[in-house]
C-alpha positions in Angstrom: 0.1 0.1 0.2 1.1 3.5 -0.8 0.0 6.6 0.3 -0.4 9.8 -2.0 0.1 13.3 -0.6 -0.5 16.9 -2.4 1.5 19.8 -0.9 0.0 23.5 -2.2 -0.5 21.9 -5.6 -1.9 24.5 -8.4 -2.4 24.1 -12.2 -3.1 26.8 -14.5 -2.7 26.5 -18.7 -2.3 30.4 -19.0 -1.6 33.3 -16.5 -5.6 33.6 -16.5 -6.8 30.3 -16.7 -6.1 28.5 -12.8 -7.8 25.5 -12.8 -6.8 24.1 -9.6 -5.4 26.2 -6.7 -3.2 25.7 -3.6 -4.6 21.8 -3.3 -2.9 20.1 0.1 -4.5 16.7 1.2 -2.8 13.5 2.3 -4.5 10.3 1.1 -3.9 7.6 3.2 -2.9 4.0 2.2 -5.5 1.7 1.7 -8.2 4.4 1.8 -11.2 5.0 -0.7 -11.1 8.7 -1.1 -13.3 10.4 -3.4 -13.0 13.5 -4.8 -16.7 14.8 -5.7 -18.1 18.5 -7.3 -19.8 19.8 -10.2 -18.7 19.7 -13.8 -15.6 22.0 -14.4 -14.3 21.7 -10.8 -11.0 20.5 -11.3 -11.5 17.1 -9.7 -10.9 15.0 -13.2 -8.1 17.4 -13.7 -6.1 16.4 -10.2 -6.7 12.5 -11.4 -5.0 13.2 -14.1 -2.0 14.9 -12.5 -1.7 12.2 -9.6 -1.5 9.7 -12.7 1.2 12.2 -14.7 -0.6 12.7 -17.8 -0.9 16.6 -16.8 1.9 18.7 -15.5 2.1 19.9 -12.4 2.0 24.0 -12.2 2.9 24.2 -8.4 3.4 22.1 -5.4 4.7 19.1 -4.8 3.2 15.4 -5.4 4.8 12.7 -3.2 3.6 8.6 -3.6 4.9 6.4 -1.1 7.2 9.5 0.3 8.6 9.7 -2.8 8.5 13.0 -4.8 7.0 12.0 -8.2 6.5 15.7 -10.1 8.3 14.7 -13.0 8.4 10.9 -13.0 6.7 9.4 -16.1 3.3 7.6 -15.7 4.5 4.2 -16.1 7.0 4.3 -13.4 4.3 5.6 -11.0 3.1 1.9 -10.4 -0.6 3.2 -10.7 -3.5 1.9 -12.4 -6.5 3.8 -14.1 -9.8 3.4 -15.2 -11.4 5.7 -17.5 -14.6 7.2 -18.0 -15.0 5.6 -21.6 -13.4 2.6 -20.4 -10.8 2.8 -23.8 -10.7 -0.8 -24.6 -9.4 -1.8 -27.8 -12.7 -3.0 -29.9 -10.3 -5.6 -32.0 -9.2 -7.3 -28.9 -10.8 -10.0 -26.8 -12.1 -9.6 -23.0 -8.9 -11.4 -22.1 -6.4 -9.6 -24.7 -8.0 -6.4 -23.2 -7.3 -7.3 -19.3 -3.8 -8.5 -19.8 -2.5 -5.9 -22.5 -0.8 -3.9 -19.8 1.2 -7.0 -18.6 2.0 -7.8 -22.1 3.6 -4.6 -22.5 5.5 -5.0 -19.1 6.9 -8.4 -20.7 5.2 -10.0 -17.9 5.4 -14.1 -18.8 2.6 -15.5 -20.8 1.6 -18.3 -18.0 1.6 -15.9 -15.4 -0.6 -13.3 -17.5 -2.8 -16.0 -18.1 -3.1 -17.2 -14.4 -3.5 -13.4 -13.0 -6.4 -12.7 -15.6 -8.0 -15.8 -14.6 -8.0 -14.9 -11.2 -9.4 -11.7 -12.0 -11.8 -12.6 -14.1 -13.6 -15.0 -11.8 -13.5 -12.1 -9.2 -15.3 -9.9 -11.2 -17.9 -12.5 -13.2 -16.1 -12.3 -16.2 -14.6 -15.7 -16.9 -17.7 -16.8 -19.8 -16.8 -13.7 -21.6 -12.8 -13.9 -22.1 -13.3 -14.6 -25.6 -15.9 -12.0 -26.5 -15.0 -8.5 -28.2 -16.0 -5.3 -26.3 -18.6 -4.8 -28.6 -20.6 -7.9 -27.7 -20.9 -7.0 -23.9 -23.2 -4.9 -22.2 -22.0 -1.6 -20.6 -22.0 -3.2 -17.1 -19.8 -5.8 -18.8 -17.1 -3.4 -20.2 -17.1 -1.5 -16.7 -16.1 -4.5 -15.4 -13.4 -5.5 -17.8 -11.9 -2.3 -17.5 -11.7 -2.6 -13.8 -9.9 -5.8 -14.5 -7.3 -4.3 -16.5 -6.8 -2.5 -13.8 -6.9 -4.5 -10.9 -4.6 -7.5 -12.9 -1.5 -4.8 -12.9 -1.7 -5.4 -9.0 -1.0 -1.7 -8.5 -0.9 -0.2 -4.9 -2.9 2.7 -6.2 -5.8 2.7 -8.5 -7.3 5.7 -10.1 -11.2 5.7 -11.3 -12.5 8.5 -13.6 -16.5 8.6 -13.5 -16.2 4.7 -14.3 -20.1 4.4 -13.5 -21.6 7.6 -15.5 -22.5 5.4 -18.3 -24.6 2.9 -16.6 -28.4 2.8 -15.7 -29.3 3.9 -12.1 -29.5 0.4 -11.2 -26.7 -0.9 -12.4 -24.7 2.1 -10.8 -25.9 0.9 -7.5 -24.7 -2.7 -8.1 -21.5 -2.0 -9.5 -20.9 1.0 -6.5 -21.0 -2.3 -4.1 -19.0 -4.4 -6.0 -15.8 -1.8 -6.5 -16.0 -0.9 -2.6 -15.9 -4.7 -2.0 -12.7 -5.3 -4.5 -11.0 -2.4 -3.1 -11.4 -3.8 0.5 -11.0 -7.2 -0.7 -7.3 -6.2 -2.3 -6.7 -3.4 0.2 -5.4 -0.9 -2.6 -5.5 2.9 -2.0 -8.2 3.8 -4.7 -8.8 7.4 -5.7 -12.3 8.1 -7.3 -13.5 10.8 -9.1 -17.5 11.4 -9.4 -19.7 14.5 -9.7 -22.6 12.7 -8.1 -22.7 13.0 -4.6 -24.7 9.6 -3.6 -21.7 8.0 -4.9 -19.4 10.0 -2.9 -21.3 9.4 0.5 -21.7 5.4 -0.1 -18.5 4.8 -1.6 -15.9 7.1 0.0 -14.1 6.6 3.6 -13.1 10.2 3.4 -14.5 12.7 0.5 -13.0 16.1 -1.0 -15.6 18.6 -2.0 -14.2 21.0 -4.8 -15.7 24.2 -6.4 -14.0 26.2 -8.9 -10.7 24.6 -8.5 -10.2 24.9 -4.6 -11.3 22.9 -1.7 -14.3 23.4 0.0 -14.0 20.5 2.8 -12.7 17.1 3.4 -13.4 14.6 5.7 -15.8 11.3 6.5 -19.2 11.6 4.2 -21.4 11.8 7.5 -19.1 14.1 9.2 -19.6 16.6 6.0 -23.1 15.9 5.5 -23.8 16.7 9.1 -21.5 20.1 9.6 -21.0 21.4 6.5 -18.2 23.7 6.1 -19.8 26.5 4.2 -23.2 27.1 1.8 -22.1 25.5 -1.2 -21.5 22.2 0.5 -24.7 22.2 2.2 -26.7 22.7 -0.9 -24.0 20.4 -3.1 -24.2 17.4 -0.1 -27.5 15.6 0.3 -30.8 14.3 -1.7 -32.5 16.3 -1.6 -30.1 19.3 -0.5 -30.1 21.4 2.6 -32.7 24.1 3.0 -31.4 27.5 3.0 -32.6 31.0 3.7 -31.8 34.7 4.8 -32.5 35.4 8.6 -31.8 38.1 11.4 -30.4 38.0 14.5 -31.9 40.2 17.2 -29.7 40.4 20.5 -32.1 42.3 22.6 -34.6 40.1 22.8 -32.0 36.7 21.8 -34.2 35.3 19.0 -33.3 34.3 15.6 -36.2 35.4 12.9 -36.9 34.0 9.3 -38.9 36.3 6.9 -41.3 36.8 9.8 -42.4 33.3 9.9 -40.0 31.7 11.9 -39.0 32.7 15.4 -36.5 30.4 17.5 -35.1 31.6 20.7 -31.0 31.6 20.9 -28.8 30.6 23.7 -27.1 33.8 24.9 -23.6 32.2 24.5 -24.6 32.1 20.8 -25.3 35.4 20.4 -22.2 36.5 22.3 -20.0 34.1 20.1 -21.8 34.8 16.7 -21.8 38.4 16.8 -23.3 39.0 13.6 -26.9 40.5 12.7 -27.6 39.2 9.1 -26.9 34.9 8.8 -28.1 32.4 6.7 -30.3 29.3 8.1 -29.8 26.1 7.0 -32.1 22.9 7.9 -32.2 19.3 6.2 -35.4 18.3 4.8 -36.0 15.2 7.3 -35.5 17.6 10.2 -38.6 19.6 9.2 -41.3 18.0 11.3 -45.3 17.9 11.1 -46.2 20.1 13.9 -47.8 18.4 16.7 -48.5 19.0 20.6 -45.0 16.4 20.9 -42.9 18.3 18.3 -43.6 21.9 20.1 -40.6 21.7 22.4 -38.7 24.8 23.9 -36.3 25.8 21.5 -38.7 25.1 18.4 -40.8 26.8 16.0 -44.2 26.0 14.3 -45.2 28.1 11.3 -47.5 26.7 8.0 -46.6 26.1 4.5 -48.7 25.8 1.2 -47.8 22.4 -0.8 -46.6 22.8 -4.0 -45.5 19.4 -5.0 -45.8 16.4 -3.4 -43.8 12.6 -4.2 -44.7 9.6 -2.6 -41.9 7.2 -3.0 -42.9 4.1 -0.9 -40.7 4.5 1.4 -40.7 8.1 2.1 -42.9 11.2 1.2 -41.2 14.6 -0.2 -43.0 17.7 0.2 -42.3 20.8 -1.8 -43.6 24.3 -1.0 -42.6 27.8 -1.4 -40.5 29.8 1.7 -38.5 32.6 2.0 -38.3 33.3 -2.0 -37.0 29.9 -2.7 -38.1 26.1 -2.7 -37.6 24.2 0.2 -38.6 20.3 1.0 -39.2 18.3 3.9 -38.9 14.7 4.0 -40.8 12.5 5.9 -40.4 8.6 6.4 -43.6 6.2 5.1 -46.2 7.2 2.8 -47.9 10.3 3.7 -51.6 11.3 2.2 -50.8 15.1 1.3 -52.3 16.9 -1.6 -51.0 19.9 -3.7 -52.3 23.1 -2.2 -52.9 21.5 1.2 -51.6 23.9 4.0 -49.3 21.6 6.6 -48.0 22.7 9.8 -43.9 22.4 10.2 -41.9 22.7 13.3 -38.1 22.8 13.2 -35.8 22.8 16.3 -32.8 25.3 17.0 -30.8 22.4 17.3 -31.1 21.0 14.0 -30.1 24.1 12.2 -26.7 25.4 10.9 -25.9 28.9 10.5 -23.7 30.4 7.9 -22.0 34.0 8.0 -23.9 35.8 4.9 -20.8 37.3 3.7 -18.2 34.1 3.7 -20.6 31.5 3.6 -18.9 29.9 6.3 -20.5 27.9 9.2 -20.8 29.6 12.3 -23.1 27.2 13.9 -23.4 23.3 13.2 -26.5 21.0 14.4 -26.1 20.0 17.9 -29.4 17.5 17.6 -28.0 13.8 17.8 -29.7 11.6 15.3 -28.1 8.7 16.0 -29.6 5.6 17.1 -28.3 2.7 19.7 -28.7 -1.0 19.6 -27.0 -2.8 22.0 -24.4 0.4 22.5 -23.4 0.2 18.7 -23.9 3.2 17.1 -25.8 3.0 13.6 
């Protein structure tokens, strides 16, 4: 296993076009590390810099404690899976899998042995003699993954490998890739624009936007305590509800467009020291207002439902609030119709507060949403 460390890494194509700016992060050996962000944020460029396919403008890249800024890609002991799979159409599945081994002059008997071991692992044994055009999208993705694994490199880079698959197959392949990474105990650096993939696959995730790091951490920590408004909106499905709010120090309240009024602890008012803030609340923390939900520190308000999605295991309600669209997410099936007036409740402990100037978080949720079974947190 090898770790990868980026220190003040930057990439620009000319004086005006900076793609990545001052990227510093340590990717641990054996970790599944996910780079996630919108299109054009620089995540694929960062992956290609690690692979040696893009030059580094500034900073240092080390792999296994060795500086590799100018090291040829073939010398970095890295395998890569591309978005378009990059399979050779005139070669069979077996020939595609062992192509890299052939280039490295690995003996034929060893090539065949390693190929059949990996093919069995990925369910490709029956397809070794087929051409790529005779395979489904999921099977081609497995061939590209097999070609990377068969090299037995300690680091594997994956650039949006599931983007060409349908939703059901993507969910299946997410699980398979994660299991293979654990089984082989390799360092995996995975690029995606899909925050669901990031949340379900990564040991840690890095959120990028406009070439800059927004936050790095375990997925659940990023979800519960987003570093800024961008992360709050990008991570989560549905995303966090946001609205402008005002703090009134004299009566120790937080007001959102005159419809939500929350009592603030004195220490929070003193610590935040600002009057204009942005409030954030996850859709699942907007509860139906009942006598049980109306506890000290909560606020009740009514909304008019504009759209309803009953998904079987959960129900999503859309409504206009604070000049924007908010959503509530409730477990189970709820008989709510468009146009209904629904009373909602939220608690101060469940909200985030962000600085309106910088966008950075100034108050994170303190509500404990974990469930404990026999002392084990799940």
